[in-house]
All heavy atoms as an XYZ file, in Angstrom:
816
protein
N       1.295     12.222    -16.904
C       1.132     13.270    -15.911
C       2.418     13.332    -15.047
O       2.977     12.371    -14.632
C       0.018     12.941    -15.121
C      -0.343     13.953    -14.001
S      -1.845     13.646    -13.085
C      -2.672     15.103    -13.591
N       2.810     14.560    -14.639
C       3.913     14.740    -13.712
C       3.375     14.677    -12.264
O       2.415     15.340    -12.046
C       4.617     16.011    -14.099
C       5.325     15.946    -15.376
O       5.854     14.834    -15.654
O       5.385     16.990    -16.087
N       4.174     14.157    -11.443
C       3.879     14.064     -9.970
C       5.059     14.643     -9.196
O       6.146     14.663     -9.607
C       3.663     12.605     -9.544
C       2.575     11.891    -10.371
C       2.918     11.023    -11.336
C       1.275     12.185    -10.135
C       1.967     10.382    -11.999
C       0.242     11.530    -10.871
C       0.596     10.637    -11.740
N       4.723     15.068     -8.024
C       5.885     15.607     -7.193
C       6.954     14.440     -7.074
O       6.647     13.339     -6.806
C       5.229     15.830     -5.836
C       3.863     16.020     -6.122
C       3.512     15.256     -7.250
N       8.262     14.840     -7.338
C       9.367     13.851     -7.340
C       9.346     12.928     -6.164
O       9.523     11.763     -6.275
C      10.665     14.623     -7.509
C      10.792     15.116     -8.953
O      10.187     14.554     -9.906
O      11.606     15.998     -9.060
N       9.234     13.506     -4.985
C       9.276     12.674     -3.760
C       8.213     11.593     -3.725
O       8.515     10.425     -3.402
C       9.080     13.600     -2.555
C       9.191     12.871     -1.263
C       9.023     13.739     -0.060
O       8.833     14.973     -0.206
O       8.875     13.209      1.109
N       6.927     11.912     -4.026
C       5.968     10.911     -3.972
C       6.172      9.841     -5.003
O       5.906      8.648     -4.800
C       4.511     11.550     -4.222
C       4.139     12.455     -3.102
C       3.987     13.797     -3.274
C       3.908     11.930     -1.807
C       3.638     14.738     -2.239
C       3.529     12.815     -0.777
C       3.421     14.227     -0.976
O       2.984     14.949      0.039
N       6.570     10.273     -6.204
C       6.756      9.267     -7.331
C       7.968      8.391     -7.035
O       7.993      7.166     -7.125
C       7.034     10.120     -8.637
C       6.989      9.195     -9.864
N       8.221      8.552    -10.213
C       6.052      8.733    -10.693
C       7.944      7.815    -11.323
N       6.812      7.875    -11.536
N       9.063      8.966     -6.495
C      10.240      8.315     -6.192
C       9.988      7.189     -5.091
O      10.330      5.938     -5.169
C      11.359      9.121     -5.712
C      12.677      8.665     -5.784
C      13.845      9.753     -5.512
N      13.466     10.801     -4.664
C      13.327     12.055     -4.995
N      13.447     12.450     -6.307
N      13.026     12.967     -4.163
N       9.276      7.496     -3.982
C       8.861      6.638     -2.961
C       8.063      5.518     -3.541
O       8.247      4.346     -3.182
C       8.146      7.336     -1.808
C       9.152      8.294     -1.042
C       7.506      6.322     -0.828
C       8.499      9.266     -0.062
N       6.888      5.861     -4.293
C       6.088      4.825     -4.730
C       6.883      3.933     -5.678
O       6.723      2.672     -5.645
C       4.955      5.453     -5.464
C       3.740      5.545     -4.697
C       2.533      6.072     -5.621
C       3.271      4.380     -3.997
N       7.709      4.407     -6.499
C       8.434      3.620     -7.489
C       9.328      2.642     -6.745
O       9.421      1.481     -7.069
C       9.273      4.502     -8.446
C       9.863      3.729     -9.508
C       9.262      3.347    -10.737
C      11.076      3.080     -9.642
N      10.095      2.711    -11.557
C      11.284      2.426    -10.806
C      12.194      2.955     -8.607
C      12.401      1.632    -11.104
C      13.242      2.214     -9.002
C      13.306      1.590    -10.186
N      10.018      3.129     -5.691
C      10.888      2.312     -4.884
C      10.066      1.145     -4.233
O      10.452     -0.019     -4.248
C      11.666      3.121     -3.843
C      12.482      2.276     -2.948
C      13.648      1.700     -3.339
C      12.229      1.963     -1.593
N      14.227      0.993     -2.233
C      13.407      1.232     -1.244
C      11.236      2.309     -0.744
C      13.372      0.586      0.054
C      11.321      1.725      0.585
C      12.435      0.881      0.910
N       8.931      1.576     -3.653
C       8.125      0.476     -2.915
C       7.386     -0.501     -3.735
O       7.139     -1.558     -3.351
C       7.132      1.216     -2.079
C       7.638      1.996     -0.814
C       6.528      2.779     -0.205
C       8.379      1.122      0.136
N       7.101     -0.115     -5.053
C       6.171     -0.905     -5.862
C       7.064     -1.663     -6.970
O       6.594     -2.676     -7.460
C       5.120     -0.125     -6.474
C       4.111      0.504     -5.581
C       3.073      1.233     -6.342
C       3.581     -0.476     -4.543
N       8.155     -1.074     -7.330
C       8.971     -1.628     -8.534
C      10.391     -2.054     -8.102
O      10.778     -3.152     -8.461
C       9.003     -0.605     -9.538
C       9.938     -1.098    -10.744
C       7.598     -0.133    -10.055
N      11.068     -1.199     -7.249
C      12.447     -1.467     -7.121
C      12.825     -2.463     -5.929
O      13.951     -2.899     -5.893
C      13.171     -0.160     -6.854
N      11.837     -2.855     -5.191
C      12.086     -3.703     -4.010
C      11.225     -5.027     -4.104
O      10.161     -4.893     -4.713
C      11.911     -3.060     -2.679
O      10.563     -2.691     -2.581
C      12.807     -1.764     -2.486
N      11.710     -6.086     -3.552
C      10.896     -7.264     -3.359
C       9.695     -6.993     -2.677
O       9.618     -6.183     -1.786
C      11.729     -8.403     -2.661
C      12.839     -8.932     -3.507
C      13.533    -10.086     -2.777
N      12.485    -11.045     -2.296
C      12.675    -12.007     -1.456
N      13.928    -12.195     -0.962
N      11.782    -12.882     -1.193
N       8.560     -7.627     -3.100
C       7.264     -7.354     -2.468
C       6.505     -6.266     -2.992
O       5.496     -5.976     -2.455
N       6.962     -5.618     -3.992
C       6.352     -4.517     -4.606
C       4.982     -4.951     -5.150
O       3.912     -4.172     -5.028
N       4.841     -6.040     -5.711
C       3.533     -6.555     -6.193
C       2.474     -6.634     -5.083
O       1.293     -6.269     -5.202
C       3.700     -7.881     -6.961
C       2.366     -8.330     -7.584
C       2.551     -9.632     -8.439
O       3.585    -10.298     -8.234
N       1.724     -9.872     -9.310
N       2.885     -7.196     -3.905
C       1.933     -7.408     -2.811
C       1.670     -6.069     -2.183
O       0.507     -5.788     -1.792
C       2.610     -8.327     -1.692
C       2.773     -9.715     -2.207
C       2.532    -10.525     -0.899
C       2.758    -11.999     -1.370
N       1.645    -12.678     -1.736
N       2.549     -5.157     -2.216
C       2.239     -3.799     -1.678
C       1.279     -3.129     -2.591
O       0.322     -2.369     -2.122
C       3.508     -2.890     -1.550
C       4.364     -3.421     -0.196
C       5.406     -2.493      0.089
N       6.603     -2.678     -0.638
C       7.568     -3.574     -0.475
N       7.501     -4.340      0.592
N       8.618     -3.591     -1.293
N       1.354     -3.234     -3.890
C       0.445     -2.675     -4.826
C      -0.906     -3.270     -4.650
O      -2.025     -2.534     -4.601
C       0.910     -2.963     -6.292
N      -1.004     -4.693     -4.423
C      -2.254     -5.325     -4.100
C      -2.890     -4.622     -2.788
O      -4.027     -4.452     -2.803
C      -2.028     -6.700     -4.046
C      -1.705     -7.439     -5.404
S      -1.214     -9.177     -5.187
C      -2.643     -9.909     -4.665
N      -2.035     -4.548     -1.784
C      -2.592     -3.892     -0.519
C      -3.206     -2.530     -0.815
O      -4.217     -2.235     -0.312
C      -1.508     -3.924      0.585
C      -1.081     -5.318      0.969
C      -1.942     -3.037      1.690
C      -0.011     -5.411      1.933
N      -2.450     -1.760     -1.567
C      -2.970     -0.375     -1.909
C      -4.395     -0.478     -2.613
O      -5.189      0.354     -2.305
C      -2.001      0.412     -2.615
C      -0.691      0.729     -1.716
S       0.479      1.667     -2.774
C      -0.337      3.241     -2.868
N      -4.438     -1.414     -3.524
C      -5.641     -1.587     -4.254
C      -6.817     -2.028     -3.236
O      -7.891     -1.514     -3.340
C      -5.471     -2.601     -5.264
C      -6.672     -2.902     -6.221
C      -6.825     -1.708     -7.254
O      -5.676     -1.345     -7.887
O      -7.908     -1.187     -7.555
N      -6.522     -2.958     -2.352
C      -7.463     -3.379     -1.392
C      -7.955     -2.107     -0.550
O      -9.156     -1.909     -0.367
C      -6.875     -4.469     -0.505
C      -6.655     -5.771     -1.285
C      -7.716     -4.690      0.724
C      -5.723     -6.681     -0.543
N      -7.047     -1.415     -0.050
C      -7.308     -0.311      0.811
C      -7.902      0.858      0.170
O      -8.571      1.654      0.773
C      -6.156      0.091      1.675
C      -5.421     -0.862      2.601
C      -4.242     -0.279      3.209
C      -6.512     -1.393      3.582
N      -7.809      0.901     -1.129
C      -8.408      1.970     -1.912
C      -9.892      1.832     -1.853
O     -10.663      2.823     -1.784
C      -7.944      2.039     -3.371
C      -8.622      3.024     -4.242
C      -8.122      2.829     -5.650
N      -8.816      3.890     -6.445
C      -9.409      3.461     -7.426
N      -9.827      2.269     -7.763
N     -10.077      4.427     -8.144
N     -10.409      0.634     -1.917
C     -11.776      0.494     -1.890
C     -12.417      0.197     -0.467
O     -13.572      0.721     -0.208
C     -12.121     -0.895     -2.627
C     -11.735     -0.781     -4.138
O     -11.799      0.314     -4.710
O     -11.304     -1.816     -4.675
N     -11.638     -0.343      0.502
C     -12.159     -0.543      1.806
C     -11.041     -0.572      2.849
O     -10.045     -1.358      2.668
C     -12.989     -1.842      1.835
C     -14.165     -1.937      1.023
O     -15.090     -1.071      1.276
N     -14.285     -2.883      0.155
N     -11.184      0.102      3.954
C     -10.276     -0.068      5.000
C     -10.295     -1.391      5.532
O     -11.474     -1.964      5.531
C     -10.673      0.997      6.112
C     -11.764      1.786      5.440
C     -12.251      1.086      4.220
N      -9.216     -2.046      5.983
C      -9.261     -3.483      6.434
C      -8.227     -3.518      7.573
O      -7.421     -2.845      7.743
C      -8.902     -4.447      5.284
C      -9.898     -4.453      4.144
C     -11.181     -5.139      4.545
O     -11.359     -5.673      5.713
O     -12.066     -5.386      3.646
N      -8.397     -4.655      8.316
C      -7.389     -5.124      9.271
C      -6.347     -6.031      8.510
O      -6.653     -6.472      7.471
C      -8.029     -5.661     10.529
C      -8.758     -7.030     10.218
O      -8.391     -7.776      9.405
N      -9.776     -7.297     11.094
N      -5.340     -6.390      9.367
C      -4.305     -7.269      8.719
C      -4.887     -8.605      8.383
O      -4.499     -9.164      7.334
C      -3.134     -7.309      9.600
C      -2.384     -5.845      9.689
C      -2.058     -8.306      9.147
C      -1.198     -5.725     10.479
N      -5.660     -9.153      9.195
C      -6.333    -10.527      8.932
C      -6.857    -10.437      7.504
O      -6.786    -11.409      6.644
C      -7.164    -10.929      9.945
C      -6.512    -11.667     11.024
O      -5.484    -12.202     10.856
N      -7.148    -11.634     12.194
N      -7.797     -9.489      7.245
C      -8.524     -9.468      6.019
C      -7.546     -9.196      4.762
O      -7.666     -9.731      3.770
C      -9.589     -8.425      5.932
C     -10.705     -8.651      6.928
C     -11.578     -9.650      6.474
C     -12.832     -9.831      7.318
N     -13.883    -10.713      6.842
N      -6.482     -8.330      5.013
C      -5.469     -8.057      4.037
C      -4.685     -9.305      3.650
O      -4.607     -9.737      2.453
C      -4.681     -6.998      4.466
C      -5.339     -5.676      4.461
C      -3.396     -6.866      3.471
C      -4.550     -4.558      5.274
N      -4.319    -10.050      4.727
C      -3.686    -11.295      4.473
C      -4.454    -12.401      3.693
O      -4.034    -12.998      2.802
C      -3.128    -11.996      5.828
N      -5.701    -12.380      4.047
C      -6.593    -13.297      3.370
C      -6.779    -12.909      1.926
O      -6.730    -13.788      1.094
C      -8.034    -13.155      3.979
C      -9.070    -14.163      3.679
C     -10.267    -14.081      4.462
O     -10.274    -14.358      5.704
O     -11.292    -13.586      3.863
N      -6.924    -11.656      1.593
C      -7.053    -11.194      0.256
C      -5.843    -11.465     -0.565
O      -5.910    -11.717     -1.762
C      -7.406     -9.711      0.218
N      -4.711    -11.357      0.051
C      -3.330    -11.599     -0.613
C      -3.081    -13.098     -0.791
O      -2.032    -13.470     -1.384
C      -2.242    -10.942      0.207
C      -2.181     -9.487      0.262
C      -0.954     -9.028      1.254
C      -2.021     -8.828     -1.063
N      -3.916    -13.894     -0.050
C      -3.519    -15.391      0.071
C      -2.211    -15.587      0.561
O      -1.359    -16.325      0.060
C      -3.737    -15.942     -1.368
C      -5.046    -15.928     -1.853
C      -5.243    -16.603     -3.252
C      -6.691    -16.728     -3.704
N      -7.370    -15.660     -4.243
N      -1.892    -14.813      1.779
C      -0.651    -14.865      2.286
C      -0.821    -14.967      3.829
O      -1.921    -15.065      4.313
C      -0.070    -13.369      2.031
O       1.245    -13.387      2.509
N       0.203    -15.118      4.518
C       0.118    -15.219      5.996
C       0.084    -13.838      6.679
O       0.428    -12.927      6.135
C       1.119    -16.218      6.624
C       2.521    -15.613      6.431
O       2.890    -14.507      6.803
N       3.561    -16.500      5.937
N      -0.304    -13.823      7.930
C      -0.508    -12.620      8.684
C       0.842    -11.889      8.760
O       0.936    -10.757      8.606
C      -0.865    -13.016     10.125
C      -1.134    -11.868     10.999
C      -2.441    -11.282     11.063
C      -0.275    -11.232     11.844
C      -2.764    -10.164     11.874
C      -0.501    -10.152     12.686
C      -1.746     -9.770     12.670
O      -2.015     -8.601     13.470
N       1.955    -12.522      9.096
C       3.235    -11.892      9.176
C       3.777    -11.154      7.874
O       4.246    -10.115      7.936
C       4.344    -12.812      9.695
C       4.158    -13.237     11.101
C       5.494    -13.863     11.600
N       5.509    -14.163     12.950
C       5.785    -13.498     13.896
N       6.219    -12.251     13.772
N       5.822    -13.925     15.217
N       3.430    -11.821      6.795
C       3.813    -11.150      5.385
C       2.899     -9.967      5.281
O       3.461     -8.867      4.903
C       3.538    -12.175      4.328
O       4.380    -13.296      4.482
C       3.852    -11.514      3.006
N       1.655    -10.000      5.426
C       0.824     -8.808      5.421
C       1.264     -7.703      6.434
O       1.344     -6.542      5.974
C      -0.634     -9.196      5.628
N       1.463     -8.179      7.534
C       2.004     -7.192      8.635
C       3.244     -6.412      8.187
O       3.438     -5.272      8.375
C       2.273     -7.895      9.909
C       2.557     -7.100     11.093
C       2.650     -7.887     12.326
O       3.272     -8.988     12.273
N       2.069     -7.483     13.439
N       4.305     -7.230      7.584
C       5.432     -6.627      7.150
C       5.144     -5.561      6.105
O       5.710     -4.465      6.126
C       6.415     -7.672      6.564
C       7.480     -7.157      5.767
N       8.635     -6.500      6.333
C       7.692     -7.037      4.463
C       9.413     -6.035      5.347
N       8.858     -6.322      4.253
N       4.353     -5.868      5.058
C       4.104     -5.047      3.894
C       3.329     -3.765      4.467
O       3.593     -2.645      4.036
C       3.352     -5.719      2.815
C       4.217     -6.591      2.111
N       5.451     -6.238      1.435
C       4.179     -8.058      1.882
C       5.999     -7.219      0.945
N       5.197     -8.336      1.246
N       2.316     -3.916      5.335
C       1.730     -2.840      5.971
C       2.618     -1.898      6.708
O       2.562     -0.629      6.543
C       0.534     -3.335      6.921
C      -0.735     -3.853      6.126
C       0.195     -2.323      7.909
C      -1.451     -2.803      5.327
N       3.472     -2.461      7.509
C       4.483     -1.631      8.171
C       5.365     -0.865      7.216
O       5.547      0.345      7.465
C       5.373     -2.591      9.031
C       6.472     -1.804      9.901
C       7.194     -2.582     10.751
C       8.254     -1.805     11.551
N       8.677     -0.522     11.185
N       5.769     -1.388      6.177
C       6.588     -0.671      5.046
C       5.722      0.514      4.519
O       6.260      1.633      4.491
C       7.064     -1.596      3.920
C       7.640     -0.828      2.843
C       8.038     -2.578      4.529
N       4.494      0.249      4.236
C       3.603      1.204      3.609
C       3.263      2.370      4.810
O       3.289      3.543      4.437
C       2.305      0.609      3.206
C       2.480     -0.226      1.909
C       1.236     -0.999      1.605
C       2.901      0.538      0.682
N       3.058      1.898      5.997
C       2.832      2.918      7.067
C       4.090      3.688      7.264
O       3.966      4.959      7.456
C       2.538      1.938      8.294
C       1.944      2.703      9.585
C       0.580      3.414      9.130
C       1.752      1.801     10.632
N       5.271      3.133      7.350
C       6.465      3.919      7.591
C       6.800      4.944      6.584
O       7.498      5.915      6.748
C       7.683      2.951      7.724
C       7.657      2.107      9.070
O       6.813      2.281      9.904
O       8.509      1.181      9.106
N       6.296      4.660      5.356
C       6.443      5.553      4.255
C       5.250      6.520      3.888
O       5.259      7.180      2.927
C       6.882      4.846      2.947
C       8.254      4.338      3.029
O       9.242      5.075      2.841
N       8.313      3.102      3.460
N       4.311      6.519      4.779
C       3.185      7.446      4.657
C       2.231      7.124      3.645
O       1.299      7.908      3.322
N       2.164      5.905      3.158
C       1.305      5.419      2.103
C      -0.043      5.040      2.775
O      -1.123      5.259      2.167
C       1.866      4.212      1.274
C       3.231      4.479      0.815
C       0.938      3.832      0.284
C       3.384      5.604     -0.263
N      -0.027      4.419      3.967
C      -1.288      4.068      4.667
C      -1.232      4.753      6.027
O      -0.155      5.222      6.503
C      -1.391      2.499      4.755
C      -1.510      1.856      3.401
C      -0.455      1.903      5.667
N      -2.363      4.815      6.608
C      -2.559      5.235      8.078
C      -3.373      4.242      8.718
O      -4.029      3.458      8.197
C      -3.117      6.688      8.015
C      -4.498      6.817      7.421
C      -4.966      8.184      7.387
N      -6.231      8.383      6.792
C      -7.425      8.130      7.382
N      -7.438      7.835      8.675
N      -8.513      8.258      6.756
N      -3.356      4.420     10.048
C      -4.195      3.360     10.825
C      -5.052      4.047     11.765
O      -4.699      5.170     12.236
C      -3.260      2.420     11.421
C      -2.463      2.880     12.603
C      -1.610      1.826     13.284
C      -1.021      2.364     14.607
N      -0.390      1.264     15.332
N      -6.103      3.405     12.190
C      -6.965      3.810     13.233
C      -7.143      2.680     14.298
O      -7.322      1.471     13.831
C      -8.368      4.121     12.748
C      -8.457      5.306     11.674
C      -8.262      6.609     12.482
O      -8.611      6.769     13.619
O      -7.679      7.494     11.871
N      -6.964      3.016     15.513
C      -7.058      2.034     16.582
C      -5.680      1.372     16.765
O      -4.635      1.636     16.175
N      -5.661      0.457     17.797
C      -4.528     -0.199     18.265
C      -4.848     -1.705     18.263
O      -5.841     -2.251     18.335
C      -4.006      0.306     19.638
C      -3.507      1.644     19.487
O      -2.683      2.005     18.593
O      -3.859      2.465     20.306
N      -3.644     -2.436     18.343
C      -3.792     -3.900     18.535
C      -4.409     -4.658     17.467
O      -4.374     -4.175     16.224
N      -4.849     -5.802     17.701
C      -5.332     -6.799     16.804
C      -6.468     -6.161     15.899
O      -6.553     -6.578     14.722
C      -5.947     -7.977     17.602
C      -6.274     -9.061     16.684
C      -5.329     -9.892     16.058
C      -7.662     -9.403     16.456
C      -5.716    -10.986     15.289
C      -8.050    -10.464     15.634
C      -7.067    -11.238     15.030
O      -7.349    -12.310     14.307
N      -7.218     -5.240     16.418
C      -8.455     -4.841     15.568
C      -8.080     -3.584     14.780
O      -9.093     -2.894     14.226
N      -6.843     -3.135     14.798
C      -6.450     -1.976     14.091
C      -6.906     -2.012     12.601
O      -6.768     -3.012     11.977
C      -4.968     -1.823     14.149
S      -4.324     -0.369     13.333
N      -7.438     -0.888     12.118
C      -7.863     -0.834     10.694
C      -6.879      0.088      9.909
O      -6.557      1.123     10.437
C      -9.226     -0.274     10.664
C     -10.201     -1.098     11.406
C      -9.737     -0.047      9.160
C     -10.523     -2.456     10.824
N      -6.545     -0.311      8.777
C      -5.687      0.493      7.833
C      -6.356      1.127      6.728
O      -7.368      0.466      6.174
C      -4.587     -0.437      7.333
C      -3.701     -0.897      8.576
C      -3.987     -2.121      9.171
C      -2.617     -0.161      8.902
C      -3.208     -2.488     10.282
C      -1.885     -0.598      9.915
C      -2.142     -1.775     10.568
O      -1.382     -2.205     11.636
N      -6.005      2.311      6.346
C      -6.575      3.141      5.404
C      -5.478      3.596      4.356
O      -4.339      3.756      4.791
C      -7.259      4.439      5.900
C      -8.315      4.159      6.779
C      -8.112      3.845      8.144
C      -9.646      4.325      6.399
C      -9.098      3.690      9.071
C     -10.761      4.083      7.328
C     -10.483      3.911      8.572
N      -5.805      3.710      3.161
C      -4.768      4.492      2.247
C      -4.913      5.905      2.689
O      -5.853      6.571      3.020
C      -5.433      4.322      0.785
C      -4.454      4.482     -0.328
C      -3.281      3.503     -0.133
C      -5.021      4.176     -1.582
N      -3.655      6.513      2.763
C      -3.569      7.901      3.126
C      -4.361      8.773      2.058
O      -4.587      8.365      1.020
C      -2.053      8.402      3.069
O      -1.610      8.430      1.830
N      -4.761     10.008      2.640
C      -5.513     10.869      1.913
C      -4.917     11.159      0.504
O      -5.548     11.191     -0.586
C      -5.901     12.155      2.587
C      -6.866     11.933      3.781
O      -7.563     10.867      3.744
O      -6.772     12.746      4.741
N      -3.613     11.521      0.554
C      -2.912     11.834     -0.702
C      -3.007     10.702     -1.750
O      -3.275     10.978     -2.942
C      -1.424     12.275     -0.422
C      -0.740     12.570     -1.735
C      -0.810     13.785     -2.226
C       0.028     11.533     -2.440
C      -0.160     14.155     -3.411
C       0.613     11.856     -3.721
C       0.522     13.172     -4.129
O       1.106     13.424     -5.405
N      -2.684      9.479     -1.335
C      -2.627      8.396     -2.322
C      -4.070      8.046     -2.697
O      -4.282      7.479     -3.753
C      -1.831      7.275     -1.732
C      -0.360      7.626     -1.817
C       0.268      8.025     -0.609
C       0.396      7.677     -2.980
C       1.573      8.287     -0.589
C       1.647      8.084     -2.917
C       2.315      8.355     -1.769
O       3.633      8.830     -1.815
N      -5.057      8.159     -1.829
C      -6.460      8.006     -2.143
C      -6.858      8.898     -3.305
O      -7.463      8.416     -4.278
C      -7.323      8.153     -0.944
C      -8.783      7.787     -1.139
C      -8.983      6.323     -1.297
O      -8.346      5.540     -0.569
N      -9.843      5.872     -2.112
N      -6.478     10.129     -3.182
C      -6.898     11.134     -4.241
C      -6.078     11.025     -5.466
O      -6.514     11.365     -6.544
C      -6.637     12.561     -3.611
C      -7.698     12.931     -2.638
C      -7.294     14.318     -1.997
C      -8.205     14.536     -0.773
N      -7.703     15.777     -0.133
N      -4.870     10.388     -5.317
C      -3.952     10.279     -6.519
C      -3.651      8.942     -6.858
O      -2.500      8.483     -7.195
C      -2.648     11.081     -6.183
C      -2.932     12.564     -6.038
O      -3.048     13.305     -7.048
N      -2.937     13.117     -4.841
N      -4.644      8.083     -6.795
C      -4.310      6.678     -7.029
C      -3.885      6.382     -8.388
O      -3.195      5.335     -8.664
C      -5.620      5.808     -6.589
C      -5.274      4.336     -6.368
C      -4.679      3.853     -5.170
C      -5.450      3.358     -7.473
C      -4.414      2.647     -5.033
C      -5.107      2.082     -7.250
C      -4.616      1.659     -6.049
N      -4.268      7.219     -9.333
C      -3.818      7.051    -10.723
C      -2.245      7.016    -10.833
O      -1.741      6.341    -11.683
C      -4.405      8.129    -11.577
C      -4.025      9.519    -11.150
N      -4.710     10.104    -10.085
C      -3.065     10.393    -11.510
C      -4.077     11.359     -9.858
N      -3.106     11.578    -10.766
N      -1.661      7.664     -9.817
C      -0.124      7.632     -9.800
C       0.367      6.146     -9.586
O       1.240      5.679    -10.254
C       0.487      8.562     -8.796
C       1.887      8.536     -8.695
S       2.571      9.774     -7.667
C       1.641      9.793     -6.147
N      -0.283      5.517     -8.731
C       0.000      4.071     -8.482
C      -0.126      3.267     -9.726
O       0.705      2.481    -10.029
C      -0.862      3.488     -7.293
C      -0.597      1.983     -7.130
C      -0.688      4.227     -6.017
N      -1.298      3.413    -10.351
C      -1.589      2.599    -11.607
C      -0.465      2.991    -12.679
O      -0.081      2.078    -13.451
C      -2.944      2.973    -12.099
C      -3.961      2.337    -11.160
C      -5.315      2.326    -11.834
N      -6.318      2.214    -10.893
C      -6.973      1.011    -10.442
N      -6.471     -0.071    -10.992
N      -7.802      0.984     -9.587
N      -0.083      4.270    -12.714
C       0.903      4.553    -13.778
C       2.280      4.000    -13.552
O       2.906      3.507    -14.464
C       0.955      6.108    -13.957
C      -0.258      6.687    -14.630
C      -0.171      8.180    -14.852
O       0.972      8.653    -14.776
O      -1.139      8.862    -14.994
N       2.626      3.934    -12.232
C       3.875      3.325    -11.883
C       3.818      1.768    -12.204
O       4.846      1.144    -12.791
C       4.179      3.556    -10.408
C       4.498      5.023    -10.292
C       5.372      2.604     -9.920
C       4.784      5.479     -8.895
N       2.734      1.149    -11.892
C       2.640     -0.326    -12.174
C       2.655     -0.528    -13.718
O       3.353     -1.523    -14.198
C       1.348     -0.858    -11.620
C       1.417     -0.877    -10.068
C       0.974     -2.280    -12.148
C       0.120     -1.001     -9.308
N       2.030      0.404    -14.531
C       2.125      0.242    -15.866
C       3.573      0.422    -16.425
O       3.875     -0.163    -17.460
C       1.147      1.191    -16.585
C      -0.296      0.746    -16.411
C      -0.643     -0.580    -17.056
O      -0.217     -0.816    -18.209
O      -1.309     -1.425    -16.371
N       4.262      1.420    -15.880
C       5.623      1.568    -16.259
C       6.481      0.386    -16.097
O       7.318      0.108    -16.965
C       6.268      2.653    -15.450
C       5.840      4.080    -15.752
C       6.533      5.103    -14.797
O       7.499      4.852    -14.082
O       5.856      6.243    -14.684
N       6.233     -0.374    -15.102
C       6.942     -1.635    -14.802
C       6.769     -2.604    -15.853
O       7.753     -3.422    -16.149
C       6.432     -2.177    -13.420
C       7.172     -3.452    -13.033
C       6.640     -4.041    -11.697
C       7.373     -5.296    -11.385
N       6.874     -5.893    -10.168
N       5.566     -2.775    -16.422
C       5.331     -3.735    -17.409
C       5.977     -3.298    -18.694
O       6.558     -3.717    -19.458
C       3.789     -3.712    -17.718
C       2.983     -4.268    -16.558
C       1.501     -4.276    -16.900
C       0.719     -4.779    -15.781
N      -0.664     -4.733    -16.025
């Protein structure tokens, strides 16, 4: 399936071309099913808080996730576009293999 070049390019860069792509893909998978805070994301990744925070910031800065609330209890969601088009994420991951 063809996707808008900009969305595909951003996702490919974030999930395949840079270090941490695998963790970012895992975060997207987590948020696809349930919004979570950074503590829960770090726990699911079996990673520390700062690592999860870094990857969430990258995804947030690129419009992949959005947040509700502020501070420690802030909850993160997959953006509406990526929630509706999650198959694009899976296809990029499959391309990598």
